[in-house]
MIKE-113737 format. One record per residue: y, z, x negated of N, C-alpha, C in turn; residue in one letter. Coordinates in steps of 0.02 Angstrom, whole numbers, plus 50000, padded with zeros to 5 digits. Example, Ala and Ser with C-alpha at 12.3 -4.5 7.8 and 13.67 -1.06 7.14 Angstrom:
2
497165039049340497755039049385498355039049340A 498885035449358499475035749316500025039449355S 
END
This chain:
675
419534463850649419254471150638418414471050601M 418754474950578418324476650476417844480350510S 417164475750474416454480750498416524487750468P 415684489450510415744496150511414964497150477V 415054502550437414084503050427413984505150502S 413214501550482412554501450538412174510350538L 412334512450456412044517450452412334523450457R 412874522750437413364529250454413294530150537K 413384522650582413394526050660412544528950668I 412364527750649411534532150652411594541550646F 412074540050582412424546050565412474552550620H 412694549950664413024555550719412234555050760K 412494561750791411994566150806411674564450906K 412134562350926412014561050995411694551750995E 411964546750949411554540850945410754539450936L 410374542850878409934542650885409394542750942P 409464549250961409234553251040409304548151101S 410174545851102410064541851151409684532951154L 409724531651093409184526151085408574527651118V 408604532851089407694535951070407364535451177E 407854537851199407724540351296407864532951330N 408414526251283408274519951314407464518151325L 407374519751250406854515651216406244517551273V 405864525351286405594527251343405604523851397Y 406454524251437406304522251514406234517651497Q 406334509551465406084504051480405274502951454F 405104508151445404334506951408404184502851371N 404524503351296404484496651248404634500851168I 404474495151135404644499451053404904492251027A 405604497150988405984494750952406044497250869I 406284492050841406404492650744406994490550748D 407474497150700408104492750708408234493650615V 408484486950588408504487650534409104484450510E 409444483850447409764484950412409844476250409L 410294473050365410594466350397409884464450300V 409714470150249409564466150214408834469850208D 408914469350294407934471850283407724481450286G 408274484250256408034490850260407944492850343S 407284497950354406984499150379407654505050423K 408014505650454408554510950490408034516050551L 408044514950600407424518650663406864511750665I 406264517550676405784516150691405454517850770S 405254516150846405134519550889404674518650928I 404254518950954403344515650973403084511450937G 402554508450963402074503450915402134497250936E 402574495150867402534489850876402284484650890Q 402494477250964401964474450981402374465350984T 403174467050984403574461050991403734458550925G 403984450750907404344451250836405074446150841E 405264448750900405804443450927406494447350888N 406974446350892407674448750813408134447050867R 408674454450883408914452950913409894456750888Y 410224453350845410844455550831411184458050832P 411364463250801411914470050803412494464450806I 413124463650806413564460850775414464465250826E 415034462950759415614467050771416004463250732V 416324457750797416984455350785416424447850753S 415834446150787415694440250758415164442750695G 415254447050662414814449050598414134451350623E 413764448750576412934452850600413024457450559I 412814465350572412874471250536412284472150538I 411694469150584411014474150606410604469750657G 410074470650640409464468850694408964472950745W 408934473350786408544474850835407954472050848V 407554473850826406614468650851406204474250881I 406004469650934405434470150997405394467351050G 405294467851093405354463851155405864461051181E 405824456951255406364454051264406984459551293E 406394464451332407004470051356407544474651277K 407234473751226407534474151170408464473451150A 408494469251178408904466451186409574470051250T 409564474251265409804480451286410094487051249L 409444486951216409924491251150410234487551079V 410184482951086410574477551040411164479851061A 411254473451123411854476651156412434480651172T 411864487551167412364494551156412534496151070L 412164494951036412564496650969412884492650964L 412974486050989413674481950982414184483150991S 414234488051047414664490551070414964497051027L 414624499651023414624507050992414714508250916V 414574498450896414864498350826415794494750807A 415744490750887416644489650870417044495850905K 416764501650940417124505450938417354510450909Q 416764509050859416884512750761417414508150733E 417274502250739417814498150693418404497350722S 418604498850804419414500250826419644505750781E 419064511050805419454518750771419524516550692K 419214514050652419314513950586419904510250541K 420124502850594421064500550605421424503250639V 421124508550685421824511650701421894516050672L 421484521350619421514524350587422244521050517A 421874514450495422024512850450422804512750463I 422914508550508423554510150540424184515850535E 423544521050564424094524850575424234529250481L 423754527550461423844531550386424524526050362L 424344521450372425084517350336425594514950378E 425764518350450426344522950462426464529050424R 426234530050415425994538250404426414538450335Y 426254532350309426554532350212427454529250229Q 427354525250239427874520550285428344529250288E 428264531550346429004534650359429114543750294I 428504542350279428234547150216429054544950158D 428794538550143428944533450092429984536350124L 430224530550165430934532150194431214538650198F 430574542750234430964550050240431144552650156E 430644550750093431264552050038431604546150031D 431844539350027432274539150018433104541050039I 432804540650114433294543150151433394551350118S 433104555950101433474561650040433824559349977T 433694555049972433774554249881434674552249906K 434694546049960435234539849988435674547150006L 435404554850041436004559450049436204562550002T 435834562149961436234567249895436874563149853T 436904556949874437874553649847438014551049905S 438654549749847439284548849932439524543749895L 439154541349841439764532849825439384530349808D 439514521549833438944516449870438964511749826T 439184513149773438754508649717438174511249680R 438034517449686437614523449657437044521149725Q 437154523849782436584523149822436434515349835I 436894510049840436594500749826436094500149753A 436214502449708435834505649662435204507849660Q 435064514349667434584517749703434174514249755L 434334511349810434004505849841433624501849824V 433944496349786433424488349753433104493549684L 433354498549668432664501649635432074503649652Q 432434508949697431444509049773431174502649769E 431524496249811431314491249821430974486549776M 431294487849712430674485049688429854487149661S 430054492449669429554497249655429044494649713Q 429274492649760428794493349814428414486149832L 429014482249825429104471649828429144469749739I 428744466249741428724461749712429234455149710E 429824454649650430624451349671430524450449595S 430904445049577431504446149515432244443649506S 432264444849581432994446949587433124448849641G 433674456649646434024458749717434704460149709G 434774460449761435744463449778436104464649827I 436334467649826436954469449908437644472749891I 437774467449968438494461849959438794467950003L 439514467149988439674474450062440284468350047L 440464469650150441174464050153441694466250148L 442244461150120442814465650111443084466550179N 443754468150164444194472950221444374467550290S 444414462850270444544457650285444094451950294D 443414454050300442534448250296443194444150287A 443264441350206443434437850194443194432950120T 442784438450103442314438850037441954442850022A 441144444549976440754448249991441064452049907F 440804459549923440884463149833440104463549823D 439994462349768439574463849747439584471549728I 439094476149750439094482249733438204485849678I 437834483349701437464481249648436934477249642A 436454478449586436054469049583435554469949511E 435264467449529434624467649503434094460049455F 434314457749416433814451249386434384448649389G 434124438049402434394432049412434284431949485M 434744433849516435114429249599435164420749601F 435894423049567436314414849588436294412849509F 436344406849525436654401349466437354400949462D 437724404749513438284399549516438674406849541D 439164407149580439464411749617439034411849676Q 439594420049696439014420949755439374418849816P 438944421149883439034417049938439424418949946P 439974413950009440254416850056440314420150128K 440654420850186440384425650240440354417650257P 439534417450292439714410850359439484405150342G 439254404550253439054400950220438484400250175K 437784396550140437524396450112437034401550169G 436134402250139435514407050161435904412950202I 436304416650128436324422550134436944424450206I 437584419250182438034421250239437954417750307G 437584416050305437274412750368436874420150391S 436454420550387436154427950424436464434050409I 436984434650369437414439250374437894437950454V 437874430950468438384431550512438134429550588E 437374429250595436844428750642436664436650674S 437094441050597436614447850619435664451450619G 435384443750595434704445950594434364443550542R 434044449650510433714449750458433164441150445A 433154438550416432504431150396432184433650339E 431574429050349431364428650276430914420850286L 431424419450211431364410250183430914410950116V 430264407850143429784406450079429754399350053N 430214396450061430744388050033431084387350035N 431554390849979432294391549997432464383249981V 432234380049923432554372449910432504367749989Q 432094369750029431824364450105432424368650135A 432774374050124432974375650171433594372150196D 434014369350236434614365750270435404368150246P 435304374350238435664381050255436014382150152R 435284379250085435644380950051436134378949986L 436544383649990437044382249951437064386249907E 436724385749827436904391049777436594394349763G 436084396949805435514399949795434514398549759Q 435044393949714434524390349675434084394449605K 434404401549604433714402849540432954406549583S 433164407249650432494411449681432474404549737V 431664405849733431204400149767431014403649858K 431034409449860430924411249927431364418949913S 431494418249975431944426149977431874432750064L 432194435950056431984440250128432764441050136I 433104439250159433764445950186433874448350257C 434324455350260434184460750298435184460250301A 435434460950368436094462050364436074470150347P 436684471050350436734480950348437164481150409L 436714481750441437314484850525437484491350523R 437804492650523438074499950572438404503450627A 437994504350656438224503550759438474498950761K 438974495050782439254488650792439314483450743E 439424483450706439764484550656439284478850603H 439514474250555439144473450491439454475150448I 439234476450415439424479850333439344475650278L 438724473650273438524465250222437854464450221G 437204463750176436904461150172436574464650091A 435694465450122435344467750060434744460150072I 434714458349997434124452449976433814454349918A 433254451649951432854450049873432434443149874I 432404441049805432374434649787431404434949749G 431374429149748430544428049707430454422449688S 430274419849613430194411649578429744408749600Q 429394411449646428654409249708428844408449756K 428674400549769428784399849821428144403149874T 428104406249959427864408150008427714415649977D 427804419449953427964427449927427794432349950S 428334427650016428284433650069427734435950111Y 427884441050165427544441550222428264446750274T 427814446750356428144448750379428074455450356A 427694459050347427694463350325428304466050271E 428474463050227428814464250180429404463350229H 429624457550290430254457350306430464464450327L 429784467950363429874470950406430094479150354K 430094478850320429894484350246430824481350220L 431044475850226431734474550181432044477350217V 432404477150296432414477150366432754484850388S 432134486250353432034495850362432464497350315I 432344495950252432694497150213433714495750214F 433624488950240434294487550281434754493550288G 434434495750349434654501850371434474504450362S 434394508950313434484516350280434954515450228Q 434994508250222435414510950146436314508550197T 436384503550256437104505250302437154511750316A 436584514250346436914521050360437234524050315I 436794524350264437164531850197437594525150189A 437734519950163438374515850138439094519050208I 438874518650253439334520550311439714525750314E 439314533450310439504538950249439714540750216K 439804536150160439844534350101440704533350122A 440814526950164441254525850156442174526450219L 441354531750253442024534850253442264542250236L 441904546350168442084550550158442704550850112Y 442324543050065442854538750025443594536650070E 443464536350135444284535850199444624541750189Q 443944549950201444334554450196444634559650134S 444434558050082444724558850033445264556550041I 445414550850055446034547850051446614549250080Q 446254550750167446624552050183447024559850172A 446434564650133446574570850130447074571250076T 447134564949998447554565449948448624563449970A 448234558650038448854556550048449214563550113Q 448684568150154448914574650184449144577050120A 448944579950074448874582450041449804580049997K 449984577049994450124569549964451004574350035A 450814572550058451574574050128451534580650117Q 451204583650104451244590850140451634593850047T 451434590649994451704591649970452694590149973Q 452834585650003453294583450028453724588450077K 453254587250124453674594450159453894598950122L 453224604050083453364609150042454084608950002Q 454134603549959454694602049932455544601949970Q 455234599250038456014599850089456124606550109A 455784610550125456014618750131455974620150099L 456054620850009456104623949974456754617849942Q 457204613849966457644612049950457944614650013D 457774615450082458324618650117458314626450094L 457814629450085457864636150078458434637750030Q 458454631949977458864634749902459474631149938L 459634628150002460154625850024460614630950064A 460044634950077460274641150144460644646850107Q 459924646050034460314651849981461054651349962T 461214644549951461854643149927462324645849961Q 462114644350052462574646350078462474652350090L 462184657350110462454663750105462554668250063I 462384665649997462534669749941463484666349934Q 463664662249958464454658649970464764661949987S 464384662350032464734667350097464764675750085E 464364676650059464074684150041464974686649968K 464664680749932465064681249858466134680449918M 466154676549929466594673349940467034680049989S 466564684250038466844688850081467074698450056S 466384696450011466564702049950467254701049899L 467154695149900467964691949801468454693649847G 468474694249929469344695049984469364701949972Q 468704705649978468744713450018469084714349955L 468854714049895468834718649853469404714849823I 469804709949842470454707549798470984710849843A 470984711349932471094712749950471204722349942G 470904726049907470744735549908471284734249843V 471084730449806471284729349724472454730149777A 472224726849804473084723949815473374732349865H 473074731449890473494738249921473484743749894E 472744747049820472814752649798473164750949753I 473224744549727474184743449664474604746249700N 474844745349737475704746049748475714754249770N 475254758649783475644764749760475164770449722P 474544765449677474534765749614475174765749554V 475274757649574476054758349498476794761949518N 476544764649595477234767749596477274777549577F 476554778849600476054784349543476594786149467I 476064778549465476344776749391476584776449344S 477284774649360477764773449364478554779149348G 478314783349409478604789449400478514792949396N 477554793749359477434802149320477814800649234L 478354797149209478764794949185478964802049173N 479394799049233480144803149253479964810849259H 479324812749323479014816349307478904820449272V 478704818349212478754824149139479384824149096A 479794819349099480274822449076480724828449103E 480544823549184481024832449231480824839449199Y 480114839349202479624843149186479944848749125A 479854842649071480194846849010480844848748995Q 481234844549023481954849049022481884855749082D 481754853849125481834862249147481124867849130L 480694863749072480334872249062480904870848996L 481044866848946481794868448924482394873148959H 482504871748979482964876749019482704883049066L 482334884149068481944892449086481684893548972L 481614890048960481844894148900482404897548854R 482654893448879483394893348857483644901448898D 483374900648983483854907048999483414914548983Y 482874912848965482194917048920482674922448882Q 483044916848854483344918648775484054923348810R 484284916548845484584923348866484884929748897F 484394931648917484314934548998483634935948971V 483454939048906483094945148902482474948648966P 483054950649006482524954849038483104953849094V 482534952149152482934948049191482804954949247P 483354955349322483124958549346482364961049381P 482214965949403481744970949450481384962849474P 481844961549553481654956949581481314951049556D 481824949049516481564942949493481134941449456L 481014947749437480484948949374479734951949399Q 479714950649463479464954349500478784946149545S 479604941649547479344934749533478764932449508E 479204931749426479034928649386478194930849370L 477964935249390477324940849374476974937649445D 477294935449492476834935149553476384926449545A 477024921349482477004914849504476634915049407I 476274919149398476344919149319476574915949264D 477394913749251477574908949235477384907049160L 476934908949127476974908549063476314904549048E 475854903749100475134903249124475484894349140F 476174894749180476324887849228476604882749171L 477154887549113477384882949058477004879749018M 475824883149003475754878348969475284877249018Q 474974876349077474694873449110475234867749119D 475904866249146476404861349177476144850549138L 476174854449059476064846249008475304847849009P 475074853049010474344847149035474164844949086K 474414849149138474284845249194474484836549213L 475344834249189475524830149182475044824249160L 474824826849084474404823449040473994819049096D 473364823149130472764821549145473094818849175S 473404818849245473644817049295473894808549269M 474074806449204474484801749166473634796549166K 473244800749145472494798049081472254794549165L 472264799949200472084794849276472404789749311G 472864791349333473134783649329473224776649275T 473164778349211472974775049189472304772949209D 471884774149220470884774949215470994769949278R 471574771949360471464769049392471624759049396I 472264759949359472694752149356472084750249305V 471474752549268471334749249241470564746949278E 470584750749346470014749749380470294743749450I 471154742049465471074737149490471024731149463V 471204734249408471294727049373470554721349346Q 470074728149359469654724749357469224720649390S 469564725949477469244720949507469644716849525L 470234716649505470494709049501470274705149478K 469924703749420469664701349376468914696849416N 468734702249430468024700649457468204696449510F 468454695849574468654694449638468924688749659S 468864686449561469044680649566468454675349595R 468534672049646468204667149690468174660749668H 467624654249712467844649449687468544646849691D 468574641849642469504636849680469314634049630Q 469834626449681469674620649666469744617049589A 470064623949546470194620349480469924626449457E 469874623049355469454629249347469984631749299M 470004637449277470364639349226470104643549184K 470684641549157470364645649073470734652749061A 469934656249063470024662949043469664668148958V 469674671548957469584676248908468994678148961N 468104675448921467674679648937467374686748925I 467894689648886467884693348864468054699848912H 468544699048970469054700549016468524699249072D 468174693549065467514696649132466944700449118G 466754703049064466304705149042466514712249036I 467144712549004467464722449012467454725849086D 467624720149103467834721749206467264722349210G 466844718649217465844717949224465624726949239T 465654728049165465524735149127466014739149162L 466484738949182466954744649213466904746749288M 466544740949310466374741049390465604745049394I 465254742749343464664744749324464414755049295L 465104756049267465134761749233464954770349259R 464624768849309464504772249365463854773749351H 463454768249350462944765549351462564768749268R 463114767549202463014769349170462844775849136L 463244782149174463464786649168462534790349148K 462614796249125461964800149101461774803849190A 461244802449217460734805749271460304811249242V 459934814549308459354817149273458944816149222A 458664810049236457994808149205458344802249164R 458854800849142459334796949057459794800149033R 459834796448984460424800448958460894792748959P 461514793548958461954788648963461844780648941T 461594775648946461664769348920461894767348894I 461894766648819462424763948763462614756548773E 463144754348759463484747448781463684745348691I 463194740448672463444738648589463784733148614V 464454734648593464914726548602464804722648507K 464744715948514464884710748486465164706948476D 465734707948506466024703648502466524697148447Y 466334690648460466794686848448467444684848460A 467864681848414468434679948425468354672448466K 468604670848508468114666248563468944664248586L 469044657848596469514653648630469414656848698P 469974650248746470174653548818469554647648853L 469204650148898468734643048932469114641048984I 468794635349005468914634249053468324633449107E 468274638249145467844639049172468024642149254C 467344644349287467454648049351467324654749364Y 467854658949330467924662949303467744669149353P 467644670649447467274674549485466414671649467G 466474667049469465754663549460465264665349401Q 465594666849343465364671349285465284678349271L 465784679349328465734689449330465074689449341N 464834686149386464444686349461463734685549420Q 463774680949394463004682649312463034686549271V 463474687949255463444694249215463444701849221F 463714703349312463314707149352462494706149353M 462234701149380461664702549393461184704449347N 461704699349294461024701149235461344708349215I 461634710549208461724719649174461624723949226L 461644722349311461284727049334460484725149325V 460314719749323459354718749320459254724749245N 459634724949194459534728649116459504735049140A 460184738049182460164747849223459574746949240I 459314741649269458764743849327457894745649247D 458144738849233457344739749184457424747349146A 458014748649113458134755749061457944759649089L 458164761649175457924768949227457104765649215E 457094764149257456154761549249455654761449209E 455864762449129455684762549093455934770149084R 456094770949053456384782149054456204784549121M 456184784049152455584786549239454744783649203V 454634780149194453884779049152453564782649089N 454154783649044453824785048990453834791049001E 454234798349051454244804049043453894807449095E 453584802849147453014804049176452434801149131L 452404798649105451784796149058451744803048995A 452004806048977452314812348938452314816648973T 452454818749040452224825849066451534826549078Q 451224818649089450434819349096450074818249052Q 450314817148981450074818548914449834825848891S 450484829848936450654839848900450014840448943E 449944838749026449624840749039448824841349051L 448554837849022447814836549001447854838148950I 448294838848893448204847248837448214851848846Q 448064857148819448074863748824448624863148780D 448704863748756449174865148716449714859148672S 450374863448708450934857048696451064856048604P 450814847848601451054843748549451734842448533T 451754840148473452334834948466452494828348496S 453044827648504453154820748506453574817348514Y 453674808748491454274804548459454614804148533S 455294808048524455774806748587455834801748599P 456154801648679456154792848704456644789548659L 456474781348697457124780248651457904780248695P 458584777748629458974778448679459154772748736T 459054774048780459154766048816459904761948815P 459814757048789460244752648771460264745348783Q 461014741748788461324735548800461494732148739I 461234727448703461834722848664462134718448697I 462744715748676463204709448735463354705648651I 463134702248644463584698148576463654688448606R 464314687748569464704681948573464844680048551T 464764671548506465064668848488464884661148505E 465314657348450465504651348439465144645648417V 464994638748446464494636048431464924629048419F 464994624848325465394620948340466084619448360D 466404625148402467014625748416467014619548506E 466574619448496466244616748562465894622648633Q 465754625048602465174628548632465264635748628W 464894638948669465064650148676464354650948682I 464064655148666463564659148660463744668348675L 463324669748728463364677048763462874674748772I 462494683448729461734684848723461974693448741R 461184693048810461354701948832460624704248844I 460834709548800460004711948776459944716348786A 459014718948807459294727848824458294727048786D 458344736248793457674736348746457294741348832N 457284735748886457014741648934456184740948943G 456064737648976455274735149040455044728748989L 455304723548995455284719348991454714716949021G 454554708849012454394705649078453604701449050M 453244699149075452644693449049453084688649053K 452764683149036453074674749018452904672149095E 452574674449141452294672549220452724674449252G 453184679049250453654682749273454044677349230V 454244678149191455114674649161455164665349187I 454524663949198454774657349220454764657649319R 454804662149365454924663349422455524665549431R 455954670349395456354674749397456984670149421I 456904661749410457364657749442457144657649503Y 456634658249564456494656149606456954659749680D 457104655049705457464659949735457024664749823P 457164670749805456774673949857456174677149799F 456234676649748455644680349669455814687149667F 455814693449692455864699249636455284700749619T 455404707049591455244709949541455064717949554T 455694716749626455964727249628455784728649705K 455874734349690455574737349767455644731549835E 455364736749907455464732249957456434735349961I 456974729949976457344736150004458074734049942G 457514734949868458114733949828458274726149793K 457874723849794458014718049763457984712049825G 458314708349812458284697949863458334693349829T 458084697849744457744688449748458364682949746G 458744684649731459314679449728459734679949662L 459754682349652460384684349591460144680649540G 459634679449521459454674949435459544667849480M 459344666649557459364659449564459764657549563A 460164662649587461184658449601461554658849525I 461334664649473461524660249422461334657449368S 460844654849371460534647649360460924641149380H 461214644449460461514637049462462194636849446Q 462904640849425463194643249412463174644049334I 462634644449284462634642349250462314635149205I 462204633249241461614625649233462194620349278V 462124621049323462314616249372463214614449380E 463494621449391464344623649389464624622649329R 464104624749258464614625849217464064620649148H 463684615349162463304610549114463084613249074R 462964622249072462654623349024462044626449029G 461894632048987460894633248967460824640048985V 460524641049027460124648549050459544651249011L 459324653848959458884652948929458504663048935K 457964665548944457714674148924456934671348877C 457224678548843456394678348790456554685648810R 455694687348825455374694448844454824694948820S 454404702148794453704705448798453804710348822Q 453394713548866453254719548911453034726448852P 453754728248847453824735048816454344735848779G 454614730148755454924726448706455514723848728E 455914724548765456564723148816456684715648824G 457234713248869457434707748877458144705348834T 457984698648833458744694148809459014688348853E 459424689248867459574680548899460034679848856F 460084672648867460394667748815460754663348886W 461464663748855462114661748920462524655848870I 462404647948866462724642848837463104639448860Q 463774639948861464384637148917464764633048864I 465034624048899465374623348827466344623848843P 466574627048783467024627248804467674622948858V 467394617948835467784614748897467714611748980N 467484615849009466754611549053467194606049089C 467684606349102467834599549145467654595249117S 467824594249017467724588748989466904586449015V 466334591048995465824590448989465624589149045E 465844589649129465434588249161465694580549182T 466154576349171466254572449154466014565349110S 465534571849062465134569349018464274566649054E 463974570549100463564573349117463004567949142A 463464563249137462914555449173462304557749112K 462434557049051461514555348989460984561549028S 461294568749069460854573949090460504575749061Y 460884578948993460684583148949461124584148941T 461334592048865461584593848851461704592548778I 462234590448729462004589748688461994597248650S 461544600348618461564608148583461754606148518T 462114610948492462214611448416461634614148377P 461764615448302461144618848290461064625548303K 460664626448317460244635248339460284634848414N 460234628348440460394629748517459824626048545A 459474624148580458984618848626459134616648659I 458984609748664459294607348711459074607748789A 459514608048848459274610348901459574606448962S 458704600048995458804598049026459194599249109P 459904595349131460054600049169459864596049255I 459844588949263459464589249309458814587749309F 458124583849280457474585449267457184588249231L 457324598249290457074602949263456654600949274A 456074605149218454964603749187454894611449170D 454404612749228453984619149258453854619649193P 453464614549162452964618149145453144618149041S 454064619049019454114617348972453864624648955S 453874622848881453954630148830454254632948792T 454034639748774454864640348740454944637248650S 455594638148643456034636648585455584641548537D 456104639748479455764643148424455684651148419T 456324648448433456664659148436456264664148496D 455754657948538455634663148610455954662348678G 456264660248671456634658448741456584653848773F 456334655148851456144649948875456914647448920I 456654641248929457264637948948456984639449056P 457864640849097457824642049166457664634949214S 457294637749262457034630049291457244630549357T 457484626649387457474626949471457374623749515T 457204620349564457244615249609457814612849617P 458154605249593458964605949631458844598049680I 459364598549737459454593049781459344589549768L 459274581949802459474576749751460034574849806K 460464569049793460804563149834460394563649889P 459944559249885459394554649945459394562149987T 459194567549978458844573250021459744577950048D 460134575549986460654576950072461384575550121L 460934564750090461354561050142460604560950207L 459854563250191459514563250241459754569350286I 459934575850272460274582850307460734579150318R 461294575050295461974574350336461684571950402H 461524566150404461094562150435460754567150514T 460444570250483459854575150530460334581250557Q 460864581250530461664587850547461614585450629L 462004577350583462484572850646461984571750706I 461564569150695461124566750754460744575050779R 460764581750758460574585050821461524586350850R 462074585950798462584585950858462834583050881L 462464576350873462344572150933462034573950998S 461554573150985460864575851039461394580551105Q 461654587851049462014593251082462324589151114Q 462884586351100463594585351111463654577851115N 463234570451160463494565351157464074560951141P 464694565751131465424561451148465454562751061E 464944564351047465304566150931465634557950930V 465064552850937465184548250929465834542750921T 466114546050998467134544151013467394549651013T 467074554750984467464559150991468254561650925A 468994563950938469354564450893469334568150837S 469744567950789469234573750742469324581950774P 470234584450816469964589950838469474588850900D 469314586450940468754588350982468244591050930H 467774586250876467354587150819467444595050800I 468084598850774468134603750752468154608750805Y 468334607150868468184610050920467404612050943Q 467214604850921466374607950917466054609950882I 466164608950794465804612650765465974621550776F 466444621750799466684629350814466374631950873Q 466004628750909465444629850956464964633850924R 464584630050864464124627150821464394632950733H 464394637350734464954638450670464344636050611P 463734639250617463294636750566463314630150534I 463204625650603463254620350581463734617650539S 464304618950541465194619250536465184619550474L 464824627850446464254628450376464044625250329K 463594620850375462814615450336463324611250332L 463734608950356464234599550369464854605250306Y 464874606150296465434611050233465314609150177A 464344611550146464064615150105463914607950067T 463644602450123463404595950133464214591950085L 464554591850129465194589050096465474589450035L 465324594550000465454599049935465054596949906S 464464598349908463904593349893464034584949873C 464234583949898464574576549898465194573649845F 465724577449845466254576549876466654580249793Y 466394586649769466354592649734466474590149670C 467384588949626467114583849569466794586849518P 466744593949523466284597849493465454599849519H 465314593649544464364591849587464164592849524S 463484595049553462874594949502462724588849520N 462704584949566462184579049598462704574049555Q 462064569049521462304563349500461644560349515Q 462034550449531461644546049528460884547649498Q 460524543749540459734540349509459774537949446D 
END
């Protein structure tokens, strides 16, 4: 125990009075002196010269001088001094523990601010080197299969050659045992294998719960450099480091798990998007097939009576002219008819009838001709997919589509007639799927008409609001004439180009990049389905190996670029190159590997992009469909073709999906190619 000051003991209030009372009871006189002879207290008239020591842990801190009974006072003061010494030692220990707790609280706070294992390890070595004098330090982590150590932080020179291995050398043995050790003479330790740079070391395993993560060690170039207190300090550092490193490792594992989950989510989203695309194709194909059949049937039923009327109108006109000629001759020979006949002539207004009948027949002729044109347009538009392509005149398809949309082009209450400007070049016959191309023209033209109508309504409302705000009417520029311009061109005798432009509202670039996404629409609820441009992209880019692009600016209108080969069947056989070689003024467009981040070309056109089903996806869905069918009907694996067809009849949606998958695999013009 540490010695105490006898002078400080006597500064306590109770002790001097207690000693004085004791002396009076014993009826003796005493003097209390320090070791150096300084007198602290004197009670009574001194008659004796005996000296009795005041001791603490074998060390004399003062003397009691007096008679024989003065030894009792010396014993009492020794006990009091011992208690003070013990209190002092306890206070020192408490202070050290508090400093230790404060130190490791600070270290723990620093460690929890980082979730990087190497940063944590470097911070621990830095703090430990400041508290314990050492020439080197290192923190090791066991690898995943515990066959080797990975050094994640170090300072100074700890090893001359290779780092230790699990179960070998001093550090390897300490890690294997799981207990911290202090080695003050490394060279004399029989486990020495390579730790020749240090002469003494302390090593503590990094224990987390029930398993060991690695080890922390410090070393010195001197022997007998460390004590048990150092060992305890390193052990505490090791426990704190193990906790922090375990948290960091768990965080790294959670990051990896999150990345894997995100990748899996993206795969599922892509699968869902592909499924939606397949469903869109199926729904739209069924819809257009039914619509085409309906239109073809209506056109056929109308065609027969219209042809009958149109063919007989010529004869009716001739007969009417003959009858009118006969009436004029009769009036010339009989200028004054009988009274009864005259009254009948006046009743029917013969003169008006003779003038109006030819006009009536002419109007009927115009009406029947118009019906014949409409029927022909319906026939052209209703050409649905066939096994083989047909050589057709693209202009007929465009004109037929405009004929069907004529009611949308006429003037209405809030806008004038939409002007159609045709700039047709002389085009060769194009081998294509005419019904599908007509569907593309219909989608783009309907969108153009909608954009023009919306612009006219918005500008009219803006004009009315400006007039209401101002007190007096002001002159304003007239609203622009709504217009759709259709141009066709020929490229190098191998390609044709159809450009459809309008002066409607226009679109932002972000909207242009999404117009080909299935179910994306900017129209009001119930007015747009979001399928038109997605199907148009499939028809142009995938079915016809063409290019579909768009350029637009808000308030400046929109223009679509449709480019298809003259002979699509030849282009299909060469499609394994995955790109279309475009002529000058045209921009190459990838067929299968569409990049959503593709930029606009020099003319401002942005290529269309839409996710495309891969053969592997089709094969997976084919397998899933057959497996689902097998679960519902276990006998499908051994069933005959007729029986399988009956099973499909009970599940019509499966039949449609199966037919769609097979068409994607076996259609000679399919857009799928091997990766």
